[in-house]
PyMOL Python script that loads the backbone (N, CA, C, O; Angstrom):
from pymol import cmd

cmd.read_pdbstr("""\
ATOM      1  N   MET A   1       0.817  -1.202   0.000  1.00  0.00           N
ATOM      2  CA  MET A   1       0.000   0.000   0.000  1.00  0.00           C
ATOM      3  C   MET A   1       0.857   1.261   0.000  1.00  0.00           C
ATOM      4  O   MET A   1       0.435   2.285  -0.538  1.00  0.00           O
ATOM      5  N   SER A   2       2.038   1.211   0.585  1.00  0.00           N
ATOM      6  CA  SER A   2       2.883   2.400   0.611  1.00  0.00           C
ATOM      7  C   SER A   2       3.329   2.788  -0.790  1.00  0.00           C
ATOM      8  O   SER A   2       3.546   3.968  -1.063  1.00  0.00           O
ATOM      9  N   GLU A   3       3.468   1.806  -1.686  1.00  0.00           N
ATOM     10  CA  GLU A   3       3.831   2.119  -3.066  1.00  0.00           C
ATOM     11  C   GLU A   3       2.724   2.943  -3.726  1.00  0.00           C
ATOM     12  O   GLU A   3       3.010   3.841  -4.519  1.00  0.00           O
ATOM     13  N   GLN A   4       1.467   2.643  -3.405  1.00  0.00           N
ATOM     14  CA  GLN A   4       0.339   3.405  -3.936  1.00  0.00           C
ATOM     15  C   GLN A   4       0.366   4.844  -3.460  1.00  0.00           C
ATOM     16  O   GLN A   4       0.049   5.749  -4.233  1.00  0.00           O
ATOM     17  N   THR A   5       0.729   5.080  -2.224  1.00  0.00           N
ATOM     18  CA  THR A   5       0.711   6.443  -1.698  1.00  0.00           C
ATOM     19  C   THR A   5       1.892   7.260  -2.187  1.00  0.00           C
ATOM     20  O   THR A   5       1.864   8.488  -2.111  1.00  0.00           O
ATOM     21  N   ASP A   6       2.942   6.596  -2.692  1.00  0.00           N
ATOM     22  CA  ASP A   6       4.096   7.321  -3.216  1.00  0.00           C
ATOM     23  C   ASP A   6       3.759   8.058  -4.503  1.00  0.00           C
ATOM     24  O   ASP A   6       4.322   9.119  -4.770  1.00  0.00           O
ATOM     25  N   LYS A   7       2.851   7.514  -5.303  1.00  0.00           N
ATOM     26  CA  LYS A   7       2.431   8.184  -6.527  1.00  0.00           C
ATOM     27  C   LYS A   7       1.053   8.784  -6.294  1.00  0.00           C
ATOM     28  O   LYS A   7       0.361   8.426  -5.341  1.00  0.00           O
ATOM     29  N   LYS A   8       0.667   9.687  -7.163  1.00  0.00           N
ATOM     30  CA  LYS A   8      -0.651  10.294  -7.028  1.00  0.00           C
ATOM     31  C   LYS A   8      -1.711   9.279  -7.427  1.00  0.00           C
ATOM     32  O   LYS A   8      -1.692   8.758  -8.542  1.00  0.00           O
ATOM     33  N   MET A   9      -2.625   9.003  -6.522  1.00  0.00           N
ATOM     34  CA  MET A   9      -3.698   8.057  -6.791  1.00  0.00           C
ATOM     35  C   MET A   9      -4.853   8.781  -7.468  1.00  0.00           C
ATOM     36  O   MET A   9      -5.073   9.969  -7.236  1.00  0.00           O
ATOM     37  N   THR A  10      -5.578   8.065  -8.295  1.00  0.00           N
ATOM     38  CA  THR A  10      -6.816   8.612  -8.838  1.00  0.00           C
ATOM     39  C   THR A  10      -7.901   8.452  -7.780  1.00  0.00           C
ATOM     40  O   THR A  10      -7.737   7.696  -6.822  1.00  0.00           O
ATOM     41  N   SER A  11      -8.992   9.155  -7.954  1.00  0.00           N
ATOM     42  CA  SER A  11     -10.113   9.024  -7.025  1.00  0.00           C
ATOM     43  C   SER A  11     -10.633   7.600  -6.997  1.00  0.00           C
ATOM     44  O   SER A  11     -10.978   7.077  -5.938  1.00  0.00           O
ATOM     45  N   GLY A  12     -10.690   6.973  -8.168  1.00  0.00           N
ATOM     46  CA  GLY A  12     -11.180   5.595  -8.249  1.00  0.00           C
ATOM     47  C   GLY A  12     -10.284   4.622  -7.512  1.00  0.00           C
ATOM     48  O   GLY A  12     -10.769   3.739  -6.804  1.00  0.00           O
ATOM     49  N   GLU A  13      -8.977   4.778  -7.673  1.00  0.00           N
ATOM     50  CA  GLU A  13      -8.035   3.908  -6.966  1.00  0.00           C
ATOM     51  C   GLU A  13      -8.154   4.099  -5.459  1.00  0.00           C
ATOM     52  O   GLU A  13      -8.145   3.130  -4.699  1.00  0.00           O
ATOM     53  N   ALA A  14      -8.263   5.343  -5.037  1.00  0.00           N
ATOM     54  CA  ALA A  14      -8.381   5.626  -3.603  1.00  0.00           C
ATOM     55  C   ALA A  14      -9.671   5.056  -3.046  1.00  0.00           C
ATOM     56  O   ALA A  14      -9.679   4.468  -1.965  1.00  0.00           O
ATOM     57  N   LEU A  15     -10.760   5.228  -3.779  1.00  0.00           N
ATOM     58  CA  LEU A  15     -12.059   4.714  -3.327  1.00  0.00           C
ATOM     59  C   LEU A  15     -12.018   3.202  -3.163  1.00  0.00           C
ATOM     60  O   LEU A  15     -12.477   2.669  -2.153  1.00  0.00           O
ATOM     61  N   LYS A  16     -11.470   2.515  -4.153  1.00  0.00           N
ATOM     62  CA  LYS A  16     -11.379   1.051  -4.086  1.00  0.00           C
ATOM     63  C   LYS A  16     -10.468   0.603  -2.950  1.00  0.00           C
ATOM     64  O   LYS A  16     -10.771  -0.370  -2.260  1.00  0.00           O
ATOM     65  N   ALA A  17      -9.353   1.304  -2.751  1.00  0.00           N
ATOM     66  CA  ALA A  17      -8.420   0.940  -1.689  1.00  0.00           C
ATOM     67  C   ALA A  17      -9.039   1.143  -0.312  1.00  0.00           C
ATOM     68  O   ALA A  17      -8.919   0.283   0.560  1.00  0.00           O
ATOM     69  N   VAL A  18      -9.700   2.277  -0.118  1.00  0.00           N
ATOM     70  CA  VAL A  18     -10.342   2.556   1.174  1.00  0.00           C
ATOM     71  C   VAL A  18     -11.449   1.545   1.433  1.00  0.00           C
ATOM     72  O   VAL A  18     -11.563   1.015   2.539  1.00  0.00           O
ATOM     73  N   TYR A  19     -12.257   1.278   0.429  1.00  0.00           N
ATOM     74  CA  TYR A  19     -13.346   0.298   0.573  1.00  0.00           C
ATOM     75  C   TYR A  19     -12.793  -1.058   1.010  1.00  0.00           C
ATOM     76  O   TYR A  19     -13.306  -1.673   1.945  1.00  0.00           O
ATOM     77  N   ALA A  20     -11.745  -1.517   0.328  1.00  0.00           N
ATOM     78  CA  ALA A  20     -11.158  -2.821   0.654  1.00  0.00           C
ATOM     79  C   ALA A  20     -10.584  -2.841   2.072  1.00  0.00           C
ATOM     80  O   ALA A  20     -10.774  -3.812   2.805  1.00  0.00           O
ATOM     81  N   LEU A  21      -9.890  -1.783   2.455  1.00  0.00           N
ATOM     82  CA  LEU A  21      -9.303  -1.726   3.803  1.00  0.00           C
ATOM     83  C   LEU A  21     -10.384  -1.758   4.880  1.00  0.00           C
ATOM     84  O   LEU A  21     -10.251  -2.468   5.877  1.00  0.00           O
ATOM     85  N   LEU A  22     -11.448  -0.993   4.681  1.00  0.00           N
ATOM     86  CA  LEU A  22     -12.523  -0.971   5.669  1.00  0.00           C
ATOM     87  C   LEU A  22     -13.228  -2.314   5.741  1.00  0.00           C
ATOM     88  O   LEU A  22     -13.557  -2.796   6.825  1.00  0.00           O
ATOM     89  N   GLN A  23     -13.457  -2.912   4.582  1.00  0.00           N
ATOM     90  CA  GLN A  23     -14.119  -4.218   4.553  1.00  0.00           C
ATOM     91  C   GLN A  23     -13.258  -5.282   5.232  1.00  0.00           C
ATOM     92  O   GLN A  23     -13.763  -6.092   6.009  1.00  0.00           O
ATOM     93  N   GLU A  24     -11.966  -5.278   4.938  1.00  0.00           N
ATOM     94  CA  GLU A  24     -11.044  -6.231   5.569  1.00  0.00           C
ATOM     95  C   GLU A  24     -10.987  -6.041   7.075  1.00  0.00           C
ATOM     96  O   GLU A  24     -10.809  -7.005   7.819  1.00  0.00           O
ATOM     97  N   GLY A  25     -11.139  -4.794   7.529  1.00  0.00           N
ATOM     98  CA  GLY A  25     -11.103  -4.500   8.955  1.00  0.00           C
ATOM     99  C   GLY A  25     -12.412  -4.801   9.670  1.00  0.00           C
ATOM    100  O   GLY A  25     -12.510  -4.636  10.886  1.00  0.00           O
ATOM    101  N   GLY A  26     -13.420  -5.241   8.919  1.00  0.00           N
ATOM    102  CA  GLY A  26     -14.706  -5.588   9.523  1.00  0.00           C
ATOM    103  C   GLY A  26     -15.624  -4.397   9.727  1.00  0.00           C
ATOM    104  O   GLY A  26     -16.585  -4.477  10.492  1.00  0.00           O
ATOM    105  N   TYR A  27     -15.340  -3.298   9.052  1.00  0.00           N
ATOM    106  CA  TYR A  27     -16.148  -2.095   9.183  1.00  0.00           C
ATOM    107  C   TYR A  27     -17.178  -2.016   8.062  1.00  0.00           C
ATOM    108  O   TYR A  27     -17.126  -2.797   7.112  1.00  0.00           O
ATOM    109  N   ASP A  28     -18.113  -1.074   8.169  1.00  0.00           N
ATOM    110  CA  ASP A  28     -19.115  -0.827   7.144  1.00  0.00           C
ATOM    111  C   ASP A  28     -18.557   0.212   6.168  1.00  0.00           C
ATOM    112  O   ASP A  28     -18.667   1.411   6.421  1.00  0.00           O
ATOM    113  N   PRO A  29     -17.965  -0.228   5.062  1.00  0.00           N
ATOM    114  CA  PRO A  29     -17.317   0.733   4.164  1.00  0.00           C
ATOM    115  C   PRO A  29     -18.294   1.704   3.522  1.00  0.00           C
ATOM    116  O   PRO A  29     -17.968   2.879   3.356  1.00  0.00           O
ATOM    117  N   VAL A  30     -19.471   1.246   3.162  1.00  0.00           N
ATOM    118  CA  VAL A  30     -20.436   2.134   2.513  1.00  0.00           C
ATOM    119  C   VAL A  30     -20.869   3.232   3.472  1.00  0.00           C
ATOM    120  O   VAL A  30     -20.895   4.404   3.095  1.00  0.00           O
ATOM    121  N   GLY A  31     -21.205   2.878   4.688  1.00  0.00           N
ATOM    122  CA  GLY A  31     -21.630   3.871   5.676  1.00  0.00           C
ATOM    123  C   GLY A  31     -20.555   4.901   5.964  1.00  0.00           C
ATOM    124  O   GLY A  31     -20.832   6.098   6.041  1.00  0.00           O
ATOM    125  N   GLN A  32     -19.325   4.428   6.124  1.00  0.00           N
ATOM    126  CA  GLN A  32     -18.230   5.358   6.412  1.00  0.00           C
ATOM    127  C   GLN A  32     -17.936   6.253   5.213  1.00  0.00           C
ATOM    128  O   GLN A  32     -17.699   7.450   5.378  1.00  0.00           O
ATOM    129  N   LEU A  33     -17.948   5.688   4.011  1.00  0.00           N
ATOM    130  CA  LEU A  33     -17.671   6.498   2.821  1.00  0.00           C
ATOM    131  C   LEU A  33     -18.770   7.514   2.555  1.00  0.00           C
ATOM    132  O   LEU A  33     -18.482   8.645   2.163  1.00  0.00           O
ATOM    133  N   VAL A  34     -20.008   7.135   2.759  1.00  0.00           N
ATOM    134  CA  VAL A  34     -21.110   8.095   2.589  1.00  0.00           C
ATOM    135  C   VAL A  34     -20.964   9.239   3.586  1.00  0.00           C
ATOM    136  O   VAL A  34     -21.118  10.404   3.221  1.00  0.00           O
ATOM    137  N   GLY A  35     -20.673   8.916   4.824  1.00  0.00           N
ATOM    138  CA  GLY A  35     -20.458   9.952   5.837  1.00  0.00           C
ATOM    139  C   GLY A  35     -19.343  10.900   5.446  1.00  0.00           C
ATOM    140  O   GLY A  35     -19.472  12.116   5.589  1.00  0.00           O
ATOM    141  N   TYR A  36     -18.249  10.345   4.953  1.00  0.00           N
ATOM    142  CA  TYR A  36     -17.130  11.186   4.529  1.00  0.00           C
ATOM    143  C   TYR A  36     -17.503  12.033   3.323  1.00  0.00           C
ATOM    144  O   TYR A  36     -17.236  13.235   3.306  1.00  0.00           O
ATOM    145  N   LEU A  37     -18.117  11.425   2.317  1.00  0.00           N
ATOM    146  CA  LEU A  37     -18.431  12.155   1.091  1.00  0.00           C
ATOM    147  C   LEU A  37     -19.433  13.285   1.330  1.00  0.00           C
ATOM    148  O   LEU A  37     -19.360  14.326   0.678  1.00  0.00           O
ATOM    149  N   LEU A  38     -20.355  13.085   2.249  1.00  0.00           N
ATOM    150  CA  LEU A  38     -21.322  14.140   2.553  1.00  0.00           C
ATOM    151  C   LEU A  38     -20.716  15.275   3.370  1.00  0.00           C
ATOM    152  O   LEU A  38     -21.074  16.438   3.186  1.00  0.00           O
ATOM    153  N   SER A  39     -19.810  14.940   4.262  1.00  0.00           N
ATOM    154  CA  SER A  39     -19.283  15.944   5.195  1.00  0.00           C
ATOM    155  C   SER A  39     -17.865  16.412   4.872  1.00  0.00           C
ATOM    156  O   SER A  39     -17.466  17.505   5.274  1.00  0.00           O
ATOM    157  N   GLU A  40     -17.118  15.607   4.163  1.00  0.00           N
ATOM    158  CA  GLU A  40     -15.689  15.811   3.911  1.00  0.00           C
ATOM    159  C   GLU A  40     -14.874  15.809   5.210  1.00  0.00           C
ATOM    160  O   GLU A  40     -13.788  16.384   5.278  1.00  0.00           O
ATOM    161  N   ASP A  41     -15.415  15.158   6.224  1.00  0.00           N
ATOM    162  CA  ASP A  41     -14.741  15.026   7.513  1.00  0.00           C
ATOM    163  C   ASP A  41     -14.052  13.660   7.563  1.00  0.00           C
ATOM    164  O   ASP A  41     -14.730  12.636   7.647  1.00  0.00           O
ATOM    165  N   PRO A  42     -12.718  13.628   7.512  1.00  0.00           N
ATOM    166  CA  PRO A  42     -12.010  12.346   7.461  1.00  0.00           C
ATOM    167  C   PRO A  42     -12.188  11.483   8.704  1.00  0.00           C
ATOM    168  O   PRO A  42     -11.849  10.300   8.672  1.00  0.00           O
ATOM    169  N   THR A  43     -12.707  12.033   9.792  1.00  0.00           N
ATOM    170  CA  THR A  43     -12.901  11.205  10.987  1.00  0.00           C
ATOM    171  C   THR A  43     -14.038  10.209  10.798  1.00  0.00           C
ATOM    172  O   THR A  43     -14.212   9.318  11.630  1.00  0.00           O
ATOM    173  N   TYR A  44     -14.815  10.336   9.724  1.00  0.00           N
ATOM    174  CA  TYR A  44     -15.815   9.307   9.411  1.00  0.00           C
ATOM    175  C   TYR A  44     -15.152   8.000   8.998  1.00  0.00           C
ATOM    176  O   TYR A  44     -15.770   6.938   9.058  1.00  0.00           O
ATOM    177  N   ILE A  45     -13.887   8.082   8.576  1.00  0.00           N
ATOM    178  CA  ILE A  45     -13.172   6.906   8.104  1.00  0.00           C
ATOM    179  C   ILE A  45     -12.244   6.407   9.199  1.00  0.00           C
ATOM    180  O   ILE A  45     -11.402   7.147   9.706  1.00  0.00           O
ATOM    181  N   THR A  46     -12.412   5.144   9.553  1.00  0.00           N
ATOM    182  CA  THR A  46     -11.523   4.515  10.524  1.00  0.00           C
ATOM    183  C   THR A  46     -10.107   4.487   9.948  1.00  0.00           C
ATOM    184  O   THR A  46      -9.942   4.374   8.733  1.00  0.00           O
ATOM    185  N   ASN A  47      -9.120   4.585  10.771  1.00  0.00           N
ATOM    186  CA  ASN A  47      -7.747   4.655  10.288  1.00  0.00           C
ATOM    187  C   ASN A  47      -7.121   3.282  10.020  1.00  0.00           C
ATOM    188  O   ASN A  47      -5.901   3.181   9.891  1.00  0.00           O
ATOM    189  N   VAL A  48      -7.919   2.250   9.938  1.00  0.00           N
ATOM    190  CA  VAL A  48      -7.402   0.907   9.669  1.00  0.00           C
ATOM    191  C   VAL A  48      -6.633   0.918   8.342  1.00  0.00           C
ATOM    192  O   VAL A  48      -7.145   1.380   7.322  1.00  0.00           O
ATOM    193  N   GLY A  49      -5.408   0.406   8.370  1.00  0.00           N
ATOM    194  CA  GLY A  49      -4.598   0.308   7.164  1.00  0.00           C
ATOM    195  C   GLY A  49      -4.323   1.632   6.475  1.00  0.00           C
ATOM    196  O   GLY A  49      -4.076   1.661   5.269  1.00  0.00           O
ATOM    197  N   ASN A  50      -4.362   2.719   7.215  1.00  0.00           N
ATOM    198  CA  ASN A  50      -4.106   4.050   6.660  1.00  0.00           C
ATOM    199  C   ASN A  50      -5.241   4.558   5.759  1.00  0.00           C
ATOM    200  O   ASN A  50      -5.023   5.419   4.907  1.00  0.00           O
ATOM    201  N   ALA A  51      -6.443   4.021   5.952  1.00  0.00           N
ATOM    202  CA  ALA A  51      -7.593   4.391   5.117  1.00  0.00           C
ATOM    203  C   ALA A  51      -7.918   5.879   5.225  1.00  0.00           C
ATOM    204  O   ALA A  51      -8.335   6.496   4.245  1.00  0.00           O
ATOM    205  N   ARG A  52      -7.733   6.448   6.396  1.00  0.00           N
ATOM    206  CA  ARG A  52      -8.050   7.869   6.580  1.00  0.00           C
ATOM    207  C   ARG A  52      -7.130   8.763   5.744  1.00  0.00           C
ATOM    208  O   ARG A  52      -7.550   9.819   5.273  1.00  0.00           O
ATOM    209  N   VAL A  53      -5.901   8.348   5.565  1.00  0.00           N
ATOM    210  CA  VAL A  53      -4.974   9.104   4.711  1.00  0.00           C
ATOM    211  C   VAL A  53      -5.369   8.929   3.244  1.00  0.00           C
ATOM    212  O   VAL A  53      -5.396   9.896   2.483  1.00  0.00           O
ATOM    213  N   LEU A  54      -5.673   7.699   2.857  1.00  0.00           N
ATOM    214  CA  LEU A  54      -6.013   7.417   1.463  1.00  0.00           C
ATOM    215  C   LEU A  54      -7.302   8.095   1.015  1.00  0.00           C
ATOM    216  O   LEU A  54      -7.430   8.476  -0.149  1.00  0.00           O
ATOM    217  N   VAL A  55      -8.250   8.248   1.923  1.00  0.00           N
ATOM    218  CA  VAL A  55      -9.538   8.825   1.539  1.00  0.00           C
ATOM    219  C   VAL A  55      -9.383  10.269   1.068  1.00  0.00           C
ATOM    220  O   VAL A  55     -10.236  10.779   0.343  1.00  0.00           O
ATOM    221  N   ARG A  56      -8.325  10.913   1.465  1.00  0.00           N
ATOM    222  CA  ARG A  56      -8.109  12.307   1.055  1.00  0.00           C
ATOM    223  C   ARG A  56      -7.706  12.429  -0.414  1.00  0.00           C
ATOM    224  O   ARG A  56      -7.661  13.533  -0.957  1.00  0.00           O
ATOM    225  N   TYR A  57      -7.417  11.308  -1.050  1.00  0.00           N
ATOM    226  CA  TYR A  57      -7.118  11.307  -2.479  1.00  0.00           C
ATOM    227  C   TYR A  57      -8.395  11.339  -3.329  1.00  0.00           C
ATOM    228  O   TYR A  57      -8.325  11.508  -4.546  1.00  0.00           O
ATOM    229  N   ILE A  58      -9.544  11.178  -2.698  1.00  0.00           N
ATOM    230  CA  ILE A  58     -10.805  11.160  -3.444  1.00  0.00           C
ATOM    231  C   ILE A  58     -11.254  12.587  -3.726  1.00  0.00           C
ATOM    232  O   ILE A  58     -11.435  13.388  -2.809  1.00  0.00           O
ATOM    233  N   ASP A  59     -11.428  12.885  -4.985  1.00  0.00           N
ATOM    234  CA  ASP A  59     -11.959  14.179  -5.421  1.00  0.00           C
ATOM    235  C   ASP A  59     -13.475  14.014  -5.521  1.00  0.00           C
ATOM    236  O   ASP A  59     -13.971  13.337  -6.422  1.00  0.00           O
ATOM    237  N   ARG A  60     -14.205  14.631  -4.603  1.00  0.00           N
ATOM    238  CA  ARG A  60     -15.657  14.439  -4.544  1.00  0.00           C
ATOM    239  C   ARG A  60     -16.352  14.866  -5.816  1.00  0.00           C
ATOM    240  O   ARG A  60     -17.268  14.180  -6.270  1.00  0.00           O
ATOM    241  N   ASP A  61     -15.948  15.975  -6.405  1.00  0.00           N
ATOM    242  CA  ASP A  61     -16.576  16.444  -7.637  1.00  0.00           C
ATOM    243  C   ASP A  61     -16.376  15.435  -8.763  1.00  0.00           C
ATOM    244  O   ASP A  61     -17.313  15.110  -9.492  1.00  0.00           O
ATOM    245  N   GLU A  62     -15.151  14.946  -8.898  1.00  0.00           N
ATOM    246  CA  GLU A  62     -14.854  13.959  -9.933  1.00  0.00           C
ATOM    247  C   GLU A  62     -15.664  12.686  -9.713  1.00  0.00           C
ATOM    248  O   GLU A  62     -16.208  12.114 -10.657  1.00  0.00           O
ATOM    249  N   LEU A  63     -15.739  12.251  -8.463  1.00  0.00           N
ATOM    250  CA  LEU A  63     -16.470  11.037  -8.139  1.00  0.00           C
ATOM    251  C   LEU A  63     -17.960  11.190  -8.442  1.00  0.00           C
ATOM    252  O   LEU A  63     -18.567  10.291  -9.025  1.00  0.00           O
ATOM    253  N   LEU A  64     -18.551  12.313  -8.054  1.00  0.00           N
ATOM    254  CA  LEU A  64     -19.974  12.534  -8.322  1.00  0.00           C
ATOM    255  C   LEU A  64     -20.264  12.601  -9.817  1.00  0.00           C
ATOM    256  O   LEU A  64     -21.276  12.067 -10.272  1.00  0.00           O
ATOM    257  N   LYS A  65     -19.396  13.245 -10.583  1.00  0.00           N
ATOM    258  CA  LYS A  65     -19.571  13.289 -12.037  1.00  0.00           C
ATOM    259  C   LYS A  65     -19.541  11.883 -12.621  1.00  0.00           C
ATOM    260  O   LYS A  65     -20.379  11.529 -13.450  1.00  0.00           O
ATOM    261  N   ASP A  66     -18.565  11.079 -12.182  1.00  0.00           N
ATOM    262  CA  ASP A  66     -18.461   9.709 -12.683  1.00  0.00           C
ATOM    263  C   ASP A  66     -19.675   8.872 -12.303  1.00  0.00           C
ATOM    264  O   ASP A  66     -20.186   8.099 -13.113  1.00  0.00           O
ATOM    265  N   LEU A  67     -20.136   9.033 -11.057  1.00  0.00           N
ATOM    266  CA  LEU A  67     -21.308   8.277 -10.618  1.00  0.00           C
ATOM    267  C   LEU A  67     -22.543   8.641 -11.430  1.00  0.00           C
ATOM    268  O   LEU A  67     -23.277   7.761 -11.877  1.00  0.00           O
ATOM    269  N   LEU A  68     -22.771   9.929 -11.620  1.00  0.00           N
ATOM    270  CA  LEU A  68     -23.927  10.355 -12.406  1.00  0.00           C
ATOM    271  C   LEU A  68     -23.820   9.896 -13.852  1.00  0.00           C
ATOM    272  O   LEU A  68     -24.797   9.412 -14.423  1.00  0.00           O
ATOM    273  N   PHE A  69     -22.660  10.041 -14.440  1.00  0.00           N
ATOM    274  CA  PHE A  69     -22.473   9.611 -15.820  1.00  0.00           C
ATOM    275  C   PHE A  69     -22.778   8.125 -15.975  1.00  0.00           C
ATOM    276  O   PHE A  69     -23.509   7.724 -16.880  1.00  0.00           O
ATOM    277  N   ASN A  70     -22.214   7.315 -15.088  1.00  0.00           N
ATOM    278  CA  ASN A  70     -22.421   5.862 -15.180  1.00  0.00           C
ATOM    279  C   ASN A  70     -23.835   5.449 -14.825  1.00  0.00           C
ATOM    280  O   ASN A  70     -24.354   4.489 -15.395  1.00  0.00           O
ATOM    281  N   TYR A  71     -24.462   6.138 -13.912  1.00  0.00           N
ATOM    282  CA  TYR A  71     -25.832   5.810 -13.504  1.00  0.00           C
ATOM    283  C   TYR A  71     -26.824   6.164 -14.605  1.00  0.00           C
ATOM    284  O   TYR A  71     -27.773   5.420 -14.851  1.00  0.00           O
ATOM    285  N   LEU A  72     -26.609   7.293 -15.265  1.00  0.00           N
ATOM    286  CA  LEU A  72     -27.554   7.746 -16.289  1.00  0.00           C
ATOM    287  C   LEU A  72     -27.251   7.216 -17.684  1.00  0.00           C
ATOM    288  O   LEU A  72     -28.058   7.379 -18.600  1.00  0.00           O
ATOM    289  N   LYS A  73     -26.108   6.591 -17.848  1.00  0.00           N
ATOM    290  CA  LYS A  73     -25.707   6.034 -19.133  1.00  0.00           C
ATOM    291  C   LYS A  73     -26.661   4.895 -19.514  1.00  0.00           C
ATOM    292  O   LYS A  73     -27.014   4.058 -18.682  1.00  0.00           O
ATOM    293  N   GLU A  74     -27.061   4.882 -20.756  1.00  0.00           N
ATOM    294  CA  GLU A  74     -27.979   3.811 -21.211  1.00  0.00           C
ATOM    295  C   GLU A  74     -27.237   2.685 -21.857  1.00  0.00           C
ATOM    296  O   GLU A  74     -27.851   1.711 -22.292  1.00  0.00           O
TER     297      GLU A  74
END
""", "prot")
cmd.dss("prot")
cmd.show_as("cartoon", "prot")
cmd.util.cbc("prot")
cmd.orient("prot")
């Protein structure tokens, strides 16, 4: 994981990494990520496996654009 943090991560890579770390740690990744994305408060993310640091690589605007594009795509 440290190799990932050495280079600039994309929002998608960060999202997948945080999700996996939270899931592996036995946490509710969806609940924690929703809390973070709505508030931009990193304390919503447990620090298991450095997830709280990685979550800061997520660009909320980019993520929302991608979600809307993929959701509305036919």
